N, C-alpha and C positions, 0 to 999 in steps of 0.2 A: 434170798429174801426170807425173812423170818415169818413163820406162820402167825406170830403174835401181831403182825402188822397187816394182816389180811382180814377182810370181812366178807360174808356172803351177800351177794346182790344178784337177784334173779337167777339163782342156781350156779353162779360163778364166783370165784374168789377174786376180790378186787383189792388192790393195795390201798392202804390208808395214807392220807397225807400227814406228814409230821407237823404237829402244831408248833408255832413259834411263841415267843415270850408274850407278845401282845394278845394272842389267842388265849393262852392260859390265864393271863390277867383278867380278861373279860369273863372267862368261865368262873373264876373265883368270885368276881364281883356279882355275877348272876346267882351263884350259889348263895351268897350272903343275902342278896335282895329277896330271892324267892324263899329262902329259909326263914328270914325274919317274918315273912307273911304266913307261910304254910305251917311251920312247926307249932305255933300256938293254936292252930285250928285242927291239929291231929294228923297232919300230913308229913311228908318227908321229902328231902332233896338228896339225890345221889349224884356222884361225880362220874368221871370217865371209867372205862373198863367194864361197865355193865353191858353184857351182850343181850340184845333183844331179838327174839324170833318174831318176824312179821308174817310168816307163812312157812310152808314146808321147805321151800328153797330160797327164802328171802329173810334177811336180817339186817340189823344195824347196830352200831356201837356208838351211841350218841355221846356228846360231851357232857350232857346234863340231863337228868330226869327229875321231874317234879311229880310226886305222888300226891294226889288230892284225896282227902278223907272221903270215904264212902264211894269211891270209884273203883 
């Protein structure tokens, strides 16, 4: 198993599920939907592969991140 397909959850490495075509299509549509709203307001939308620390031993690798301005 590749370390690229693992993410930390409660201090343990957990295997990620491999996304299928429908999943990726929904992510792309959500990026466009949120991007059309948030970019003119000074925010941003980021896709997969961004690793977020939620604590010392906890993290997630979300499919989509929306950054709101001023947050």
